[in-house]
DSSP file (Angstrom, degrees, kcal/mol; ACC not computed):
  #  RESIDUE AA STRUCTURE BP1 BP2  ACC     N-H-->O    O-->H-N    N-H-->O    O-->H-N    TCO  KAPPA ALPHA  PHI   PSI    X-CA   Y-CA   Z-CA
    1    1 A X              0   0    0      0, 0.0     2,-0.4     0, 0.0    40,-0.1   0.000 360.0 360.0 360.0 141.9  113.8  -43.4   15.8
    2    2 A X  E     -a   41   0A   0     38,-0.6    40,-2.5    18,-0.1     2,-0.3  -0.824 360.0-165.8-105.3 144.8  112.8  -44.3   12.3
    3    3 A X  E     -aB  42  18A   0     15,-3.0    15,-2.4    -2,-0.4     2,-0.3  -0.922   6.8-169.0-125.1 150.9  113.8  -42.3    9.2
    4    4 A X  E     +aB  43  17A   0     38,-2.1    40,-2.7    -2,-0.3     2,-0.3  -0.958  12.8 171.4-140.5 160.5  112.4  -42.6    5.7
    5    5 A X  E     - B   0  16A   0     11,-1.9    11,-3.3    -2,-0.3     2,-0.4  -0.961  26.7-126.7-155.1 158.5  113.0  -41.5    2.1
    6    6 A X  E     - B   0  15A   0     -2,-0.3     2,-0.4     9,-0.2     9,-0.2  -0.898  19.6-161.8-109.5 144.0  111.4  -42.3   -1.2
    7    7 A X  E     - B   0  14A   0      7,-2.4     7,-3.2    -2,-0.4     2,-0.3  -0.987  14.5-135.8-129.2 121.8  113.6  -43.4   -4.2
    8    8 A X        +     0   0    0     -2,-0.4     2,-0.3     5,-0.2     5,-0.2  -0.621  35.8 166.4 -75.6 131.4  112.4  -43.3   -7.8
    9    9 A X    >   -     0   0    0     -2,-0.3     3,-1.6     3,-0.3    47,-0.1  -0.871  52.6 -96.8-138.2 169.3  113.3  -46.5   -9.6
   10   10 A X  T 3  S+     0   0    0     -2,-0.3     3,-0.1     1,-0.3    -2,-0.0   0.723 125.3  49.1 -62.6 -20.5  112.4  -48.2  -12.9
   11   11 A X  T 3  S-     0   0    0      1,-0.4    -1,-0.3   138,-0.0     2,-0.2   0.390 127.9 -85.6 -97.7   3.7  109.8  -50.4  -11.1
   12   12 A X    <   -     0   0    0     -3,-1.6    -1,-0.4    16,-0.1    -3,-0.3  -0.536  68.4 -32.6 117.2 175.1  108.3  -47.3   -9.3
   13   13 A X        -     0   0    0     19,-0.4     2,-0.3    -5,-0.2    22,-0.3  -0.486  56.4-151.7 -73.7 130.8  109.0  -45.3   -6.2
   14   14 A X  E     -B    7   0A   0     -7,-3.2    -7,-2.4    -2,-0.3     2,-0.6  -0.764   8.4-137.1 -98.3 145.7  110.4  -47.3   -3.2
   15   15 A X  E     -BC   6  27A   0     12,-2.3    12,-3.2    -2,-0.3     2,-0.5  -0.922  20.6-162.6 -98.2 120.6  109.9  -46.4    0.4
   16   16 A X  E     -BC   5  26A   0    -11,-3.3   -11,-1.9    -2,-0.6     2,-0.4  -0.904   7.8-175.5-105.4 132.0  113.2  -46.7    2.3
   17   17 A X  E     +BC   4  25A   0      8,-2.5     7,-2.8    -2,-0.5     8,-1.8  -0.995   6.1 171.1-130.1 130.3  113.0  -46.9    6.1
   18   18 A X  E     -BC   3  23A   0    -15,-2.4   -15,-3.0    -2,-0.4     5,-0.2  -0.869  32.1-144.2-131.4 166.1  116.0  -47.1    8.5
   19   19 A X        -     0   0    0      3,-2.1     4,-0.1    -2,-0.3   -15,-0.0   0.197  58.9 -94.7-114.9  15.0  116.6  -46.8   12.2
   20   20 A X  S    S+     0   0    0      2,-0.4     3,-0.1    27,-0.1   -18,-0.1   0.130 123.2  58.8  92.2 -20.7  119.9  -45.0   12.1
   21   21 A X  S    S-     0   0    0      1,-0.4     2,-0.3    50,-0.1    48,-0.1   0.595 119.0 -28.0-110.8 -20.3  121.9  -48.2   12.4
   22   22 A X  S    S-     0   0    0     49,-0.1    -3,-2.1    46,-0.1     2,-0.4  -0.983  76.2 -65.2-178.2 176.7  120.6  -49.9    9.2
   23   23 A X  E     +Cd  18  70A   0     46,-3.0    48,-3.2    -2,-0.3    -5,-0.3  -0.680  39.4 173.7 -83.2 129.9  117.9  -50.4    6.7
   24   24 A X  E     +     0   0A   0     -7,-2.8    49,-0.4    -2,-0.4     2,-0.3   0.622  61.3  16.1-110.6 -19.4  114.7  -52.0    8.2
   25   25 A X  E     -C   17   0A   0     -8,-1.8    -8,-2.5    47,-0.1     2,-0.5  -0.979  44.3-166.4-159.5 139.9  112.2  -51.8    5.4
   26   26 A X  E     -Ce  16 121A   0     94,-2.8     2,-0.6    -2,-0.3    96,-0.5  -0.970  21.5-154.7-124.4 113.7  111.9  -51.3    1.6
   27   27 A X  E     -C   15   0A   0    -12,-3.2   -12,-2.3    -2,-0.5     8,-0.3  -0.794   9.9-142.4 -92.4 120.9  108.3  -50.7    0.6
   28   28 A X        -     0   0    0     -2,-0.6   -14,-0.1   -14,-0.2   -15,-0.1  -0.428  33.7 -88.0 -76.1 154.7  107.6  -51.6   -3.0
   29   29 A X        -     0   0    0    -18,-0.2     2,-0.5     5,-0.1     5,-0.2  -0.277  35.0-147.4 -62.2 148.6  105.3  -49.5   -5.1
   30   30 A X  B >  S-F   33   0B   0      3,-2.8     3,-1.9     1,-0.1   112,-0.1  -0.979  79.0 -17.3-120.0 118.5  101.5  -50.2   -4.9
   31   31 A X  T 3  S-     0   0    0     -2,-0.5    -1,-0.1     1,-0.3     3,-0.1   0.865 129.0 -54.4  54.0  38.2   99.6  -49.5   -8.1
   32   32 A X  T 3  S+     0   0    0      1,-0.2   -19,-0.4   -21,-0.2     2,-0.3   0.407 118.2 106.3  81.7  -2.1  102.5  -47.3   -9.3
   33   33 A X  B <  S-F   30   0B   0     -3,-1.9    -3,-2.8   -21,-0.1    -1,-0.2  -0.799  74.5-104.5-112.5 153.0  102.5  -45.1   -6.2
   34   34 A X        -     0   0    0     -2,-0.3     2,-0.2    -5,-0.2   -20,-0.1  -0.420  37.9-110.2 -69.4 145.1  105.0  -45.0   -3.3
   35   35 A X        -     0   0    0    -22,-0.3     2,-0.1    -8,-0.3    -8,-0.1  -0.516  39.3-109.2 -68.4 144.0  103.9  -46.5    0.0
   36   36 A X        -     0   0    0     -2,-0.2     2,-0.1     1,-0.1    -1,-0.1  -0.457  32.3-114.1 -73.5 150.9  103.3  -43.9    2.6
   37   37 A X        -     0   0    0     -2,-0.1     2,-0.1     1,-0.1    -1,-0.1  -0.467  36.8 -93.6 -78.9 156.1  105.8  -43.6    5.5
   38   38 A X    >   -     0   0    0     -2,-0.1     3,-2.0     1,-0.1    -1,-0.1  -0.416  32.4-121.3 -64.4 143.8  104.7  -44.4    9.0
   39   39 A X  T 3  S+     0   0    0      1,-0.3    -1,-0.1    -2,-0.1    -2,-0.1   0.751 112.2  58.6 -62.1 -21.7  103.6  -41.3   11.0
   40   40 A X  T 3  S+     0   0    0      2,-0.1   -38,-0.6   -37,-0.0     2,-0.3   0.386  90.0  92.4 -89.5   6.4  106.3  -42.0   13.5
   41   41 A X  E <   -a    2   0A   0     -3,-2.0     2,-0.4   -40,-0.1   -38,-0.3  -0.768  67.9-140.4-100.4 147.5  109.1  -41.8   10.9
   42   42 A X  E     -a    3   0A   0    -40,-2.5   -38,-2.1    -2,-0.3     2,-0.2  -0.881  22.7-112.9-107.4 134.2  111.0  -38.7   10.1
   43   43 A X  E     +a    4   0A   0     -2,-0.4     2,-0.2   -40,-0.2   -38,-0.2  -0.451  47.9 158.8 -64.1 131.2  112.0  -37.7    6.5
   44   44 A X     >  +     0   0    0    -40,-2.7     4,-0.8    -2,-0.2     5,-0.1  -0.660  26.2 179.6-160.8  99.3  115.8  -37.9    6.1
   45   45 A X  T >4 S+     0   0    0     -2,-0.2     3,-0.8     1,-0.2     4,-0.4   0.914  88.5  55.8 -63.8 -43.4  117.7  -38.3    2.9
   46   46 A X  G >4 S+     0   0    0      1,-0.2     3,-1.0     2,-0.2     4,-0.3   0.884 103.8  53.3 -60.0 -38.0  121.1  -38.2    4.6
   47   47 A X  G 34 S+     0   0    0      1,-0.2    -1,-0.2     2,-0.1    -2,-0.2   0.764 119.2  35.1 -67.9 -23.4  120.2  -41.1    7.0
   48   48 A X  G <X S+     0   0    0     -3,-0.8     4,-2.5    -4,-0.8    -1,-0.2   0.197  84.2 110.2-114.8  14.2  119.3  -43.3    4.0
   49   49 A X  H <> S+     0   0    0     -3,-1.0     4,-2.8    -4,-0.4     5,-0.2   0.903  77.6  50.1 -58.0 -45.9  121.9  -42.0    1.5
   50   50 A X  H  > S+     0   0    0     -4,-0.3     4,-2.4     1,-0.2    -1,-0.2   0.922 112.9  46.0 -63.1 -44.3  124.0  -45.2    1.4
   51   51 A X  H  > S+     0   0    0      2,-0.2     4,-2.4     1,-0.2    -1,-0.2   0.925 114.2  48.4 -63.8 -44.0  120.9  -47.4    0.8
   52   52 A X  H  X S+     0   0    0     -4,-2.5     4,-2.6     1,-0.2    -2,-0.2   0.906 111.7  50.1 -62.9 -42.1  119.6  -45.1   -1.9
   53   53 A X  H  X S+     0   0    0     -4,-2.8     4,-2.3    -5,-0.2    -2,-0.2   0.926 111.6  47.5 -62.6 -45.4  123.0  -44.9   -3.6
   54   54 A X  H  X S+     0   0    0     -4,-2.4     4,-2.2     2,-0.2    -2,-0.2   0.892 112.8  48.4 -66.0 -38.9  123.4  -48.7   -3.6
   55   55 A X  H  X S+     0   0    0     -4,-2.4     4,-2.7     2,-0.2     5,-0.2   0.907 109.9  52.2 -67.4 -40.5  119.9  -49.2   -5.0
   56   56 A X  H  X S+     0   0    0     -4,-2.6     4,-1.5     1,-0.2    -2,-0.2   0.922 110.5  48.7 -57.5 -43.6  120.5  -46.6   -7.7
   57   57 A X  H  <>S+     0   0    0     -4,-2.3     5,-2.8     2,-0.2     6,-0.8   0.894 109.9  52.0 -64.3 -40.1  123.7  -48.5   -8.6
   58   58 A X  H ><5S+     0   0    0     -4,-2.2     3,-1.7     4,-0.3    -2,-0.2   0.949 110.5  47.0 -59.5 -49.8  121.7  -51.8   -8.7
   59   59 A X  H 3<5S+     0   0    0     -4,-2.7    -1,-0.2     1,-0.3    -2,-0.2   0.756 108.6  55.8 -68.1 -22.8  119.1  -50.3  -11.0
   60   60 A X  T 3<5S-     0   0    0     -4,-1.5    -1,-0.3    -5,-0.2    -2,-0.2   0.469 118.1-113.9 -83.6  -2.1  121.9  -48.9  -13.2
   61   61 A X  T < 5S+     0   0    0     -3,-1.7    -3,-0.2    -4,-0.3    -2,-0.1   0.642  91.0 107.8  79.9  15.2  123.3  -52.4  -13.6
   62   62 A X      < +     0   0    0     -5,-2.8     2,-0.4    -6,-0.2    -4,-0.3   0.427  67.0  57.7-105.7  -0.1  126.5  -51.5  -11.6
   63   63 A X        +     0   0    0     -6,-0.8    -2,-0.2    -5,-0.2    -1,-0.1  -0.996  40.5 166.3-135.9 132.3  125.9  -53.3   -8.3
   64   64 A X  S    S+     0   0    0     -2,-0.4     2,-0.3     1,-0.2    -1,-0.1   0.580  73.8  39.0-114.1 -20.0  125.2  -57.0   -7.7
   65   65 A X  S    S-     0   0    0     25,-0.0     2,-0.4   -11,-0.0    -1,-0.2  -0.951  74.7-134.4-131.4 151.0  125.7  -57.2   -4.0
   66   66 A X        -     0   0    0     -2,-0.3   -15,-0.1    58,-0.2   -11,-0.0  -0.836  16.0-176.8-110.0 145.2  124.7  -54.7   -1.3
   67   67 A X        +     0   0    0     -2,-0.4    -1,-0.1   -17,-0.1     3,-0.1   0.512  45.9 118.0-112.7 -11.6  126.9  -53.5    1.6
   68   68 A X  S    S-     0   0    0    -18,-0.1     2,-0.1     1,-0.1    -2,-0.1  -0.305  76.0-102.5 -60.7 138.3  124.3  -51.4    3.5
   69   69 A X        -     0   0    0    -48,-0.1   -46,-3.0     1,-0.0     2,-0.4  -0.401  37.6-150.2 -64.2 136.9  123.7  -52.6    7.0
   70   70 A X  B     +d   23   0A   0    -48,-0.3   -46,-0.2    -2,-0.1   -52,-0.0  -0.889  20.3 178.9-112.3 140.4  120.3  -54.5    7.3
   71   71 A X        +     0   0    0    -48,-3.2   -49,-0.1    -2,-0.4     2,-0.1  -0.463  16.0 172.7-136.7  63.7  118.2  -54.7   10.4
   72   72 A X        -     0   0    0      7,-0.0     2,-0.5    49,-0.0   -47,-0.1  -0.393  23.5-140.2 -73.2 151.1  115.1  -56.7    9.5
   73   73 A X        +     0   0    0    -49,-0.4     2,-0.3    -2,-0.1    47,-0.1  -0.942  45.2 115.6-109.5 132.2  112.6  -57.8   12.2
   74   74 A X        -     0   0    0     -2,-0.5     2,-0.0    45,-0.1    45,-0.0  -0.979  63.4 -67.0-174.7 177.4  111.1  -61.2   12.0
   75   75 A X     >  -     0   0    0     -2,-0.3     4,-2.7     1,-0.1     5,-0.2  -0.312  54.0-103.5 -72.5 163.4  110.8  -64.6   13.7
   76   76 A X  H  > S+     0   0    0      1,-0.2     4,-1.9     2,-0.2     5,-0.1   0.896 124.8  51.1 -56.0 -38.8  113.8  -66.8   13.9
   77   77 A X  H  > S+     0   0    0      2,-0.2     4,-2.4     1,-0.2    -1,-0.2   0.942 110.0  48.4 -64.5 -46.5  112.4  -68.9   11.0
   78   78 A X  H  > S+     0   0    0      1,-0.2     4,-3.1     2,-0.2     5,-0.2   0.924 110.7  51.0 -58.9 -44.9  111.9  -65.8    8.9
   79   79 A X  H  X S+     0   0    0     -4,-2.7     4,-2.1     1,-0.2    -1,-0.2   0.875 109.4  51.3 -61.3 -36.9  115.4  -64.6    9.6
   80   80 A X  H  X S+     0   0    0     -4,-1.9     4,-1.8    -5,-0.2    -1,-0.2   0.924 112.0  46.0 -65.4 -44.2  116.8  -68.0    8.6
   81   81 A X  H  X S+     0   0    0     -4,-2.4     4,-2.1     2,-0.2    -2,-0.2   0.939 112.2  50.5 -63.3 -46.6  114.8  -67.9    5.3
   82   82 A X  H  X S+     0   0    0     -4,-3.1     4,-1.3     1,-0.2    -1,-0.2   0.863 108.1  53.8 -62.3 -34.8  115.9  -64.4    4.6
   83   83 A X  H  < S+     0   0    0     -4,-2.1     4,-0.4    -5,-0.2    -1,-0.2   0.892 107.8  50.3 -63.5 -38.9  119.5  -65.4    5.3
   84   84 A X  H >< S+     0   0    0     -4,-1.8     3,-1.3     1,-0.2     4,-0.3   0.854 104.2  58.5 -67.5 -34.1  119.1  -68.2    2.7
   85   85 A X  H >< S+     0   0    0     -4,-2.1     3,-1.7     1,-0.3    41,-0.2   0.867  97.1  62.0 -62.0 -34.7  117.8  -65.7    0.2
   86   86 A X  T 3< S+     0   0    0     -4,-1.3    -1,-0.3     1,-0.3    -2,-0.2   0.664  96.4  60.6 -65.9 -15.0  121.0  -63.7    0.5
   87   87 A X  T <  S+     0   0    0     -3,-1.3     2,-0.5    -4,-0.4    -1,-0.3   0.520  75.8 106.9 -90.3  -5.3  122.9  -66.7   -0.8
   88   88 A X  S <  S-     0   0    0     -3,-1.7    38,-0.1    -4,-0.3     3,-0.1  -0.625  77.3-119.7 -75.1 120.9  121.0  -66.8   -4.2
   89   89 A X    >   -     0   0    0     -2,-0.5     3,-1.9     1,-0.1    -1,-0.1  -0.249  32.4 -91.8 -63.0 147.6  123.5  -65.5   -6.8
   90   90 A X  T 3  S+     0   0    0      1,-0.3    69,-0.1   -26,-0.1    -1,-0.1  -0.310 112.5  18.6 -53.9 132.7  122.7  -62.4   -8.8
   91   91 A X  T 3  S+     0   0    0      1,-0.3     2,-0.3    -3,-0.1    -1,-0.3   0.457 107.1 100.7  83.4   0.5  120.9  -63.3  -12.0
   92   92 A X    <   -     0   0    0     -3,-1.9     2,-0.3    -4,-0.1    -1,-0.3  -0.770  55.3-149.6-115.9 162.5  119.9  -66.8  -10.9
   93   93 A X        -     0   0    0     -2,-0.3     2,-0.3    -3,-0.1    37,-0.2  -0.929   9.7-174.7-128.5 155.3  116.6  -68.2   -9.5
   94   94 A X  E     -g  130   0C   0     35,-2.2    37,-2.9    -2,-0.3     2,-0.2  -0.900  25.5-110.7-137.7 167.3  115.8  -71.0   -7.1
   95   95 A X  E  >  -g  131   0C   0     -2,-0.3     4,-1.9    35,-0.2    37,-0.2  -0.540  28.0-110.8 -96.5 166.1  112.5  -72.6   -6.0
   96   96 A X  H  > S+     0   0    0     35,-0.9     4,-2.4     1,-0.2     5,-0.1   0.879 122.2  55.3 -59.9 -38.0  110.8  -72.4   -2.6
   97   97 A X  H  > S+     0   0    0      2,-0.2     4,-2.3     1,-0.2    -1,-0.2   0.878 103.5  54.4 -63.5 -37.8  111.7  -76.1   -2.3
   98   98 A X  H  > S+     0   0    0      2,-0.2     4,-2.3     1,-0.2    -1,-0.2   0.924 109.4  47.2 -61.0 -43.8  115.4  -75.3   -2.9
   99   99 A X  H  X S+     0   0    0     -4,-1.9     4,-1.8     2,-0.2    -2,-0.2   0.916 109.5  53.7 -64.5 -42.3  115.3  -72.7   -0.1
  100  100 A X  H  <>S+     0   0    0     -4,-2.4     5,-3.1     1,-0.2    -1,-0.2   0.905 111.1  46.2 -58.8 -41.3  113.5  -75.2    2.2
  101  101 A X  H ><5S+     0   0    0     -4,-2.3     3,-1.7     3,-0.2    -1,-0.2   0.893 107.4  57.7 -67.9 -38.8  116.3  -77.7    1.5
  102  102 A X  H 3<5S+     0   0    0     -4,-2.3    -1,-0.2     1,-0.3    -2,-0.2   0.849 109.5  44.5 -60.8 -33.6  119.0  -75.1    2.1
  103  103 A X  T 3<5S-     0   0    0     -4,-1.8    -1,-0.3    -5,-0.1    -2,-0.2   0.298 118.8-113.8 -94.6  11.6  117.7  -74.4    5.6
  104  104 A X  T < 5S+     0   0    0     -3,-1.7    -3,-0.2    -5,-0.1    -2,-0.1   0.832  89.3 108.1  62.1  36.7  117.4  -78.2    6.2
  105  105 A X    > < +     0   0    0     -5,-3.1     3,-2.3    -6,-0.2    -4,-0.1  -0.544  37.9 170.2-135.8  68.5  113.6  -78.2    6.4
  106  106 A X  T 3  S+     0   0    0      1,-0.3     3,-0.3    -5,-0.2    -5,-0.2   0.703  76.0  52.1 -60.1 -21.9  112.6  -79.8    3.2
  107  107 A X  T 3  S+     0   0    0      1,-0.2     3,-0.4    -7,-0.2    -1,-0.3   0.466  88.5  82.9 -91.3  -0.4  108.9  -80.1    4.2
  108  108 A X    <>  +     0   0    0     -3,-2.3     4,-2.7     1,-0.2     5,-0.2  -0.034  48.9 126.8 -93.8  32.5  108.6  -76.4    5.1
  109  109 A X  H  > S+     0   0    0     -3,-0.3     4,-2.2     1,-0.2    -1,-0.2   0.913  75.4  45.1 -59.0 -46.0  108.0  -75.3    1.5
  110  110 A X  H  > S+     0   0    0     -3,-0.4     4,-2.3     2,-0.2    -1,-0.2   0.897 112.9  50.5 -66.7 -39.1  104.8  -73.4    2.3
  111  111 A X  H  > S+     0   0    0      2,-0.2     4,-2.5     1,-0.2    -1,-0.2   0.881 109.2  52.2 -65.3 -36.8  106.3  -71.8    5.4
  112  112 A X  H  X S+     0   0    0     -4,-2.7     4,-2.8     2,-0.2    -2,-0.2   0.916 108.4  51.5 -62.3 -43.0  109.3  -70.7    3.3
  113  113 A X  H  X S+     0   0    0     -4,-2.2     4,-2.2     2,-0.2    -2,-0.2   0.903 110.4  48.2 -60.3 -41.9  106.8  -69.2    0.8
  114  114 A X  H  X S+     0   0    0     -4,-2.3     4,-1.1     2,-0.2    -2,-0.2   0.913 113.1  47.3 -65.9 -42.2  105.1  -67.3    3.7
  115  115 A X  H  < S+     0   0    0     -4,-2.5     3,-0.3     2,-0.2     4,-0.3   0.897 110.5  52.9 -65.6 -39.5  108.5  -66.0    5.0
  116  116 A X  H >< S+     0   0    0     -4,-2.8     3,-1.3     1,-0.2    -1,-0.2   0.919 108.9  49.8 -59.9 -43.7  109.5  -65.0    1.5
  117  117 A X  H 3< S+     0   0    0     -4,-2.2    -1,-0.2     1,-0.3    -2,-0.2   0.723 108.3  53.6 -68.0 -22.0  106.3  -63.0    1.2
  118  118 A X  T 3< S+     0   0    0     -4,-1.1    -1,-0.3    -3,-0.3    -2,-0.2   0.373  75.3 134.1 -93.0   3.9  107.0  -61.3    4.6
  119  119 A X    <   -     0   0    0     -3,-1.3     3,-0.5    -4,-0.3    -3,-0.1  -0.357  39.8-164.8 -57.7 119.0  110.5  -60.2    3.6
  120  120 A X  S    S+     0   0    0      1,-0.2   -94,-2.8    -2,-0.2    -1,-0.2   0.529  79.9  56.5 -84.8  -4.0  110.8  -56.5    4.6
  121  121 A X  B  > S-e   26   0A   0    -96,-0.2     4,-3.1     4,-0.1     3,-0.3  -0.317  74.9-178.4-125.9  50.5  113.9  -55.8    2.5
  122  122 A X  T  4  +     0   0    0    -96,-0.5     2,-1.8    -3,-0.5     4,-0.2  -0.068  67.5  17.7 -49.6 151.4  112.8  -56.7   -1.0
  123  123 A X  T  4 S+     0   0    0      2,-0.5     3,-0.2     1,-0.2    -1,-0.2  -0.458 125.9  54.0  79.1 -58.6  115.5  -56.4   -3.8
  124  124 A X  T  4 S+     0   0    0     -2,-1.8     2,-0.9     1,-0.3    -1,-0.2   0.939 115.2  40.4 -69.1 -45.2  118.4  -56.3   -1.3
  125  125 A X  S  < S-     0   0    0     -4,-3.1     2,-2.5    -6,-0.0    -2,-0.5  -0.894 106.5-136.2 -96.3 100.5  117.2  -59.5    0.3
  126  126 A X    >   +     0   0    0     -2,-0.9     3,-1.6   -41,-0.2    -4,-0.1  -0.284  49.8 150.6 -76.3  69.6  116.3  -61.0   -3.1
  127  127 A X  G >   +     0   0    0     -2,-2.5     3,-1.5     1,-0.3    -1,-0.2   0.719  68.0  72.9 -66.1 -19.7  113.0  -62.7   -2.7
  128  128 A X  G 3  S+     0   0    0      1,-0.3    -1,-0.3    -3,-0.2    23,-0.1   0.682  85.2  67.0 -67.4 -16.1  112.3  -61.9   -6.4
  129  129 A X  G <  S+     0   0    0     -3,-1.6   -35,-2.2   -36,-0.1     2,-0.5   0.429  81.6  93.1 -84.4   1.2  114.8  -64.7   -7.3
  130  130 A X  E <   +g   94   0C   0     -3,-1.5     8,-0.4   -37,-0.2     2,-0.2  -0.850  53.6 168.7-100.1 128.0  112.5  -67.3   -5.8
  131  131 A X  E     -g   95   0C   0    -37,-2.9   -35,-0.9    -2,-0.5     6,-0.2  -0.748  38.8 -75.0-128.8 173.7  110.1  -69.0   -8.3
  132  132 A X    >   -     0   0    0      4,-3.2     3,-2.0    -2,-0.2    -1,-0.1  -0.211  48.3-103.0 -68.1 163.6  107.8  -72.0   -8.4
  133  133 A X  T 3  S+     0   0    0      1,-0.3    -1,-0.1     2,-0.1   -38,-0.1   0.752 122.2  49.2 -60.4 -26.5  109.2  -75.5   -8.7
  134  134 A X  T 3  S-     0   0    0      2,-0.1    -1,-0.3     0, 0.0    -2,-0.1   0.192 126.5 -96.5-100.7  16.9  108.2  -75.7  -12.4
  135  135 A X  S <  S+     0   0    0     -3,-2.0     2,-0.2     1,-0.3    -2,-0.1   0.509  77.9 143.4  86.2   4.7  109.9  -72.4  -13.2
  136  136 A X        -     0   0    0      1,-0.1    -4,-3.2    -5,-0.1     2,-0.3  -0.527  55.4-113.8 -80.7 145.6  106.7  -70.4  -13.0
  137  137 A X        -     0   0    0     -6,-0.2     2,-0.2    -2,-0.2    -6,-0.1  -0.604  37.3-166.1 -74.7 134.3  106.7  -66.9  -11.5
  138  138 A X        -     0   0    0     -8,-0.4     9,-0.1    -2,-0.3    -8,-0.0  -0.577  36.0 -47.1-113.9-179.8  104.8  -66.7   -8.3
  139  139 A X        -     0   0    0     -2,-0.2     2,-0.3     2,-0.0    -1,-0.3   0.095  48.8-172.2 -50.7 155.8  103.6  -63.7   -6.3
  140  140 A X    >   -     0   0    0     -3,-0.1     3,-2.5     1,-0.1     6,-0.1  -0.971  31.3-126.4-150.7 136.6  105.6  -60.7   -5.5
  141  141 A X  T 3  S+     0   0    0     -2,-0.3     3,-0.1     1,-0.3    -1,-0.1   0.788 114.1  46.8 -55.3 -31.2  104.8  -57.8   -3.2
  142  142 A X  T 3  S-     0   0    0      1,-0.2     4,-0.3  -112,-0.1    -1,-0.3   0.380 125.1 -98.5 -91.4   3.5  105.5  -55.3   -6.0
  143  143 A X    <>  -     0   0    0     -3,-2.5     4,-1.8     1,-0.1     3,-0.4   0.052  35.5 -81.3  93.9 153.7  103.5  -57.3   -8.5
  144  144 A X  H  > S+     0   0    0      1,-0.2     4,-3.0     2,-0.2     5,-0.2   0.841 125.1  60.4 -62.7 -35.0  104.6  -59.8  -11.1
  145  145 A X  H  > S+     0   0    0      1,-0.2     4,-2.3     2,-0.2    -1,-0.2   0.913 107.3  46.7 -59.5 -38.3  105.5  -57.1  -13.7
  146  146 A X  H  > S+     0   0    0     -3,-0.4     4,-2.8    -4,-0.3    -2,-0.2   0.911 112.0  50.4 -67.1 -41.4  108.1  -55.8  -11.2
  147  147 A X  H  X S+     0   0    0     -4,-1.8     4,-2.5     2,-0.2     5,-0.2   0.931 111.1  48.7 -62.0 -45.2  109.4  -59.3  -10.5
  148  148 A X  H  X S+     0   0    0     -4,-3.0     4,-2.6     1,-0.2     5,-0.2   0.923 112.0  49.7 -59.0 -44.1  109.7  -59.9  -14.3
  149  149 A X  H  X S+     0   0    0     -4,-2.3     4,-2.8    -5,-0.2    -2,-0.2   0.935 111.1  48.3 -61.5 -47.2  111.6  -56.6  -14.7
  150  150 A X  H  X S+     0   0    0     -4,-2.8     4,-2.3     1,-0.2    -1,-0.2   0.915 113.5  46.8 -61.5 -44.1  114.0  -57.4  -11.8
  151  151 A X  H  X S+     0   0    0     -4,-2.5     4,-2.3     2,-0.2    -1,-0.2   0.910 114.5  46.6 -66.1 -41.5  114.8  -60.9  -13.1
  152  152 A X  H  X S+     0   0    0     -4,-2.6     4,-2.4    -5,-0.2    -2,-0.2   0.900 111.3  53.0 -65.7 -40.1  115.3  -59.6  -16.7
  153  153 A X  H  X S+     0   0    0     -4,-2.8     4,-1.7    -5,-0.2    -2,-0.2   0.920 111.3  45.7 -59.6 -45.4  117.4  -56.8  -15.4
  154  154 A X  H  X S+     0   0    0     -4,-2.3     4,-1.2     2,-0.2    -2,-0.2   0.892 111.0  51.9 -69.0 -38.8  119.7  -59.2  -13.5
  155  155 A X  H  < S+     0   0    0     -4,-2.3     3,-0.4     1,-0.2    -1,-0.2   0.918 110.2  50.6 -61.2 -40.8  119.9  -61.6  -16.5
  156  156 A X  H  < S+     0   0    0     -4,-2.4    -1,-0.2     1,-0.2    -2,-0.2   0.858 120.6  33.3 -64.1 -36.3  121.0  -58.7  -18.6
  157  157 A X  H  < S+     0   0    0     -4,-1.7    -1,-0.2    -5,-0.2    -2,-0.2   0.380  88.9 120.6-104.6   2.7  123.7  -57.5  -16.2
  158  158 A X  S  < S-     0   0    0     -4,-1.2   -67,-0.1    -3,-0.4     2,-0.1  -0.361  74.1 -98.7 -67.2 146.7  124.8  -60.9  -14.8
  159  159 A X        -     0   0    0    -69,-0.1     2,-0.5     1,-0.1    -1,-0.1  -0.391  35.2-121.7 -64.8 142.4  128.4  -61.8  -15.3
  160  160 A X        -     0   0    0     -3,-0.1    -1,-0.1    -2,-0.1     2,-0.0  -0.735  29.9-114.2 -84.8 127.4  129.0  -64.1  -18.2
  161  161 A X        -     0   0    0     -2,-0.5     2,-0.2     1,-0.1    -1,-0.1  -0.364  32.3-121.5 -62.0 139.1  130.7  -67.3  -17.2
  162  162 A X        -     0   0    0     -2,-0.0     2,-0.4     1,-0.0    -1,-0.1  -0.565  19.8-135.2 -83.0 147.4  134.2  -67.5  -18.6
  163  163 A X        -     0   0    0     -2,-0.2     2,-0.6     2,-0.0    -1,-0.0  -0.814   6.8-149.8-100.9 139.8  135.1  -70.5  -20.8
  164  164 A X        -     0   0    0     -2,-0.4     2,-0.4     2,-0.0    -2,-0.0  -0.943  14.1-158.4-109.6 116.4  138.3  -72.3  -20.4
  165  165 A X        -     0   0    0     -2,-0.6     2,-0.4     2,-0.0    -2,-0.0  -0.770   4.7-163.1 -96.2 136.5  139.6  -73.8  -23.6
  166  166 A X              0   0    0     -2,-0.4    -2,-0.0     1,-0.1     0, 0.0  -0.904 360.0 360.0-117.5 149.6  142.0  -76.7  -23.6
  167  167 A X              0   0    0     -2,-0.4    -1,-0.1     0, 0.0    -2,-0.0   0.442 360.0 360.0 -90.6 360.0  144.1  -77.8  -26.4
């Protein structure tokens, strides 16, 4: 059984979908409106409370990593790419080519881009942290303004590296 809830955020309303064991989908806003839930999903705030709480904490600048169980559906290649996305540190960006190298498929840059675009768990699986090879912002399911906002938000709340002074 699938459950859903909507969550108001600074980038617009998100659609959260879970299966009772974990989060399966985060729908980004489209033209400022929430995505509709599937007709076979049942509204349930309690079933998605943990995911909503963690996302609220993220948007408040108080969470950099997520603990909510994830249950994405995808091909083995997509799952591998999404796993690599989870290794991108908060507040940092990498290129599609960097991800292709991380999964030991350096020529699969376009396939990495397609898998990134198919990510069903945006924000938690941070596909917004992937940019073009020359530092340019590339497409994002929630639109480039949302991607810019997320990256600026993370830069603002990223930990400052400590300096070690020696005498």
